[in-house]
N, C-alpha and C positions, 0 to 999 in steps of 0.2 A: 699425258693428253688432257688431264683435268685443267692444268694451267693454261693450255692453249684454248680449251673450251671457254674458260672464263674470260680470256682476252678477246675472243671473237664476240662474245655476248656484250662485254663492256664497250667494245669499239662500235657496236651497232651493226656487225656483219650478220644481219638477219634479212629475211625476205622484205619486211617493211623498211628496214634501215637502208638496204640497197636501193629499193625503189625510190625512197625519199632523196637519197644522196644523188642518184642519177637524174632524177626528173622524169616526167611522163614520157617525153619523146625518146630519150635514150633507153629507158626501161622497156618501152614497147618494142623498140628495135631489137633489144637484147632478147626479148621473148621470141623474136623471129630469127634469132641467131645471127643478127647483124651487129658487129662489134664496134664499128667506127664511131657512132654517136656516144657509146659508153666510154671509149678511149678518150674522146674529146672532153667528155664531162669529168674525167678523172685525171686530166693532164697536170693540173696543179695538185700535187700529192698532199693529202692529209692522211691520218691513220686509217680511216675507213676506205678512202680512195685507193690507198696502197694495197689493201687486202683485196679489193674488187679487181684491180689490175692483175695482181699476182695470181689469185686462185680462181677467179671466174673468167677473166679475159685472157689469161695465159700470157700476159706481157711481162717483160723483165722489169724489176723494181730495184732501185738502189738499196743496198743493205742498210744504209743509215735511216731509211724511211720505215724500217720494220722493227718490231719489238723483239726482244730475246726469245720470247715464247714461240715466235714464228721461226726464227733462225735455228732454234734448237729442236724443232719439231720432228726432223727427219723426213719432212715432206717437201723440202726445197733443196736446190743446189746453188752454191755460190761460185761465181766465176768473175774474178777481177772486180769485185765490189758490186756486181750485179747479181741479183737473186732471181732464179726461175723456179717455178713450181714443178715438181715431178709428178704431181697428180692434180686433178680438178677437185677442189673442195668447195662445196656450194651449200648455202642454207636451204632448208627444205620447208615445205608448207606446214609440217607438224611442229615447227619450232626447233628442230634438230638440224643435223648436217649429214650430207652424203659425200663419200670420197670415191672417186672412180677415175678411169683414164680419160684424158681429154679426147673429145670427138675429133676424128680425122677430118681434115679440110683439104681442098685441092692443093696439090704441091707438097703436102706433108709426107714423111716417110710411111712405108707400109705399117699397118698395125702389128704389134707384137703378138705372137701366137696365144699368149694368155691374157689378151686384152680384156679389161673389165668394162662393160658398157655402162653408160651413165643412166641416171634417173631422168625421165622425161614424160612425154605425153602418155605413153603406154603405161608407165608406172602409176601416173595419176588416175588413168582410166580404171586400172585394176583396183586401186585403193578406193575409188568411188563406188565400185560394185560390191565390195565385200560386206557381209552382214555386220551390223553394229552391235549385235547382242554379245554379252560377255561369254567367254568360253573357257574351258579348262586347258586343254592342250591344243596348240596351233602349230602347223607346219608350213614354213615358207620354202617351197620346193624350187630350187634354182634361184637362190637369194640374190646373186649378182653383187651389187654394191650394198645390199642390205636394206633397201628403202622400204620394203613392205613391212619389215620388222618394226620400223619406226611407227607405222600406222597400227600395228597389232599391240604394241606396248601399252600396258594399262588396260587392255581389253582381254588379254589371255593370261592365265595364271602361269603357264609354261610355254615357251616358244622354242621350237627346234627349227634351225635353218640349215639348208644343205646346198652345195654346189659342186659340180664336177671339177671346177677350176680352183685349185688351192689358193691362187692369188686373189680370186674373188672373195673367198672366205677371209683372207687377210685384210683386204680393204673394207669388207663389211664390218669386221670387228672394229676398225678405226671409226667407221660411221657411227656405230652404236656407242662407242666410248665418248666420242665428241658430242653425242646427243643425250648422254646421261642414261642410256639404256643398259641395264646390267643383266647378268645371268641368262644370256642367250646360249642355248646348246647348239654350237656350230659344228657341222660335220661335213667331210669331203666325200664325194662319191656321186655316181650317176643316178638320176631319177630317184626311185624309192630304195635303192640298195643301202644307203646309210641308215635307214630306219627299220630294216628287217621286216618283222610282222607287227610293228607297233601301230596303234590306231590313234586317231586324232579327232577332235571335235570340229576342227576347221583346217582346211588345206587351201592354200593360195599359191598360184604360180603364174608367172609371166614367162612362159617357156620359149625356146628357140622355134618360133612358129613360122618363120619366113620359108616359103615353099620355092624350091629351085632344084637345079641339077646336082647340087652338092659341090664340094671343093671350095666353098666360100668361107664365110666367117662363122666359126663354130658357135659363138655366143648367140647367134640369131638364126642360123640355118641348120636344118636337120633333114634335108631331102624333101620328100613329098609331105602331104598332110597325114601320112601314116604315123608320124611322131605324136601329133595331137590325138589321133585315134587311140594309139597305144597308151598314152597318158590317161585318157578317159577310161579305157578298159581296165587299167591296173589300179585305179583310185578306190573303188568300192571296198576292197579288202582292208584299206587303211582308214576308212571312215568309221568312227564309233557310232552306235545307234543314235539317230537324230543329227549326226554330223553333216556338215556342208563343205563343198569344195567350189572354188571360184577360179576359173582360168580365162586367160585371153587365148584366142586361137585364130588361125586362118584355115580355110578349106577351099577345095577346088570345085568349080562349076564345070562339069564335064558334059560334052555333047551327048544327048540322049538320056541324061540322068537328071532327076529333080534333086537340087541341093538339099531340100528339106528331107528327102528320103535318105540321102547320103549321110548327112550329119546326124539326123535322127536315128539312123541305124546304129551309129556308134553308141548312142545312149541307151537304146532299147535292150541291148545285150548286157547292161550293167546291173539291172535290178533296182536302180535308184530312180527316184523322181528327178526330173531334169528340166531345165529351161535354157534354150539356146536362142540367142538374139544375134542376128546379123545386122551390123550398123552401116556397112558400106560394101560395095562391090567395085572392083577395078578390072578393066580388060587386061589381057596379058601384057601388052606393051606398057600401059600405065604402071602396072605393078613392077615390072622389071626396072623401069626408069626410076621409080620411087626408091628402090633398094640400091640401085647403082649410085644414085645421088647420096644416099645415106652413107655409103662407103667411099664417097668422094672420088668415084672413078670417072666422072665426066671430065673430058679433056685429056684423059690418059690414052696411051697407045693401045691398051687392052680393052678400052671401053666398047668399041664396036664388036670385037670378037666375043666378049662376054655377053653382050646384049644379044647377039645372034645365036649363041649357044643356048642361052636361057630360053629364047623364043622357040627354038627348035625342040627343046625338051618339052615345052608346053604343047607344041603341035603334035608330037608323038603320042601324047596322052589325050589329045582332043580336048584340051582345056579351053573353055570359052571365057572364063573369068575367075577371079579369086575373091572370096568373101572374107571380111574382117568382122570379128564380133567376140562375144563372150559366151562361156558355158558355165552354168551353175548346176550342181548336183546335190541331192539330199538323200541320205540313207534313212528312208522312212520306215524300213522294216516291213513293208507290205509285199504281198505276193502279186499285187496288181499295180505296178508302178506306172506313172504317167509321164510322158515326154511332150513338151510343147516346144515347137520350133517356129520362129517368126522373124520377119524383117521389120525393123524399126529404124527409119532413117531421119525421123523428126527429133526435135529437141525434147528431152525428158527432164524431169526435176532431178537435180543432183543434191546429195549423193544417192544413188540407187540403193546403196546399202541400208539406208534408213527404212526402206520399205520392201526390200527383196524377200524377206520372210513372208510378208503378207501376199506377195505375188505368188510364191510357191504354194502357200496355203490355199489361195483361190483356185489355182489350177488343180490341185489335188481334190479340193472339196467339190468342184464341179464334176470331176471325173467319178468320184466315189459315192456321192450322195444318193441314198435310196429314197424312194417316195418323195420326189421333189415337189409334188403337188401339195404335200403336207408341210413343207418347209416355210418358215417365216423369213422372207427376204427384207433387206433394207437397201435403199438406194445409196450409193457411195456419196460422200460429201463432195461438193464442188462440181457436180454434174450439170452440164448445160444441155438444153433442148433447143436446137437450132432448126428453124423451118424456112423453106424457100418455096414461094408460090407466086402465082400471077396476081396482080393487083385486083382486089375485089373477089377473088376466088374463095370458095368456102373451104376447100381442102388444099393442103400444101402439095407441091410436086415432090418434095423431098424433105425427110426428117432425119437429122443427124444428132446422135448423142455424143457429147464431147466432154472428156475429162479435163479438168483444169489442174489436177494434182497428179503426183506419181508419174506414170508412164504417158500421160496425156494422150491416150488412145482416142480415136473417134470411129464411129460406126454408123452407117446408114441403117435405119430401122423402119418398121411399119408402125401403124397407128396403135396397135396393141402394145408393143414394147414401149413406145413413148408414153402411153397412158399408164402403163405399169410403173415406169420410172417416177411418175408424178404421185403415186399413192403408196408405194412400198415404204413402210415405216417400221417393219418388224413385228407388228401386232397381229396381222391376219395371214393365214396360210396362202400359198401361191395359187392352189387350185380354185378356191372360192373367189379370189381376186380376179383370176382370168375369166371365170364364169360371168362375173358382173361386167367386166370390160367388154366381153363378147356381146352382151345384151345392149350395152351402150353404143358400141360400134354399129351393131345392127346387121351384121352379115350372117348371123345365125350359127357360125362355126366357132366352137370352143377351142382355143389354141392348146396345143400339147405343152405341158409343163416342161418336158425335156428340151423343147426348142429354146428355152431360156438358158440352158447350160453354157453355151458359148459366151453369153453376156456375164455369167458368173465367173467363168474362167478368166475373162479379160478385165474383171474388176468393176463392172458397171453396177452390179448388185452384190451385196455381202450376204453370205449364207450363215 
């Protein structure tokens, strides 16, 4: 595999190399999984174009257009002088490569039972979430094609990767070898079974989170949202002190239930600090359509039956929608854990992993701080004070504090909080500052220091 890896790099089969070779129009279409522009752009074969057609586009390529390193890789089949890839081999954003089974398209044969799903948007989303701090031991739970290991390499001293699918472990090893990542401890088994009672400083997982009636694709579906609940429940015993876990998840919005309470309840029983973010919600029909398209079932005879059965399953459970998001946990070792559950559908600064530790610190500090009136706060960098009012009016109708960094939250506040944001520099305690602001505002009422806790938890003030 080392010879093949060198050939890929020398030929320019990298993210930047492919983008430059295809041109902006074809590269953008390829990002939308539209192949025709890329096929046209590589019609006149050169060494890089041949690799793009073979391993990214899945098109046959004449054997004479390929180097011996490709023909002898064991990842292609030759038939009458034409070569076809047996897997999808794609450069990844880390500078490495991922190997997985080609995505099914309308008219393709059914997926093999041990299908290994590829790296895509969900893989990137998880990688963007994971803390960037160096760790000792890391666990990639359900490694699939091994993509998360490529992001953990160089950040973790030891990496353990597991998957219930032996073929996934096999292809993941190929991904790592082609990416120059060595000494990954790969194990086969379900969820935490392969690691026994071992503990880790970091656990990451892109689990089979798709919610449905079962009987679908095992790499993505595990019945209801109980699988994600169970994953959360079992994680704490495998987190070392101070260790963190980052998961992608889906959860149900059920009639008569608040989803905050539903998902928050999963975390409150763990004893860990936790942060849950919902990024999107789909109604049941949208959700079913999304995953039927993902399996290329549209246009098939089974499409309507599967669609109807899935909706009926949701109806039986009084499901009103399905939430998409992420879950972060930290083994803080406290008897008073804090869980924050929120919906953020606006654009945030990426990668979240650059500042996820400070988000958890802020939530914990706001929850546990004693004598907040004696604390010296500092206004977060990049905070804007936006005011809306009638022309010529002395007082604004509305004041909004808006973050320009990190999670880019915004919150409508009163004159006291706005004034506080203008003077907090870490030198004076909160209590005396609030006394002075109350005198300036002139309403005679001294604000309660504890009323500032939500603003600390959301990162407007640093404790």
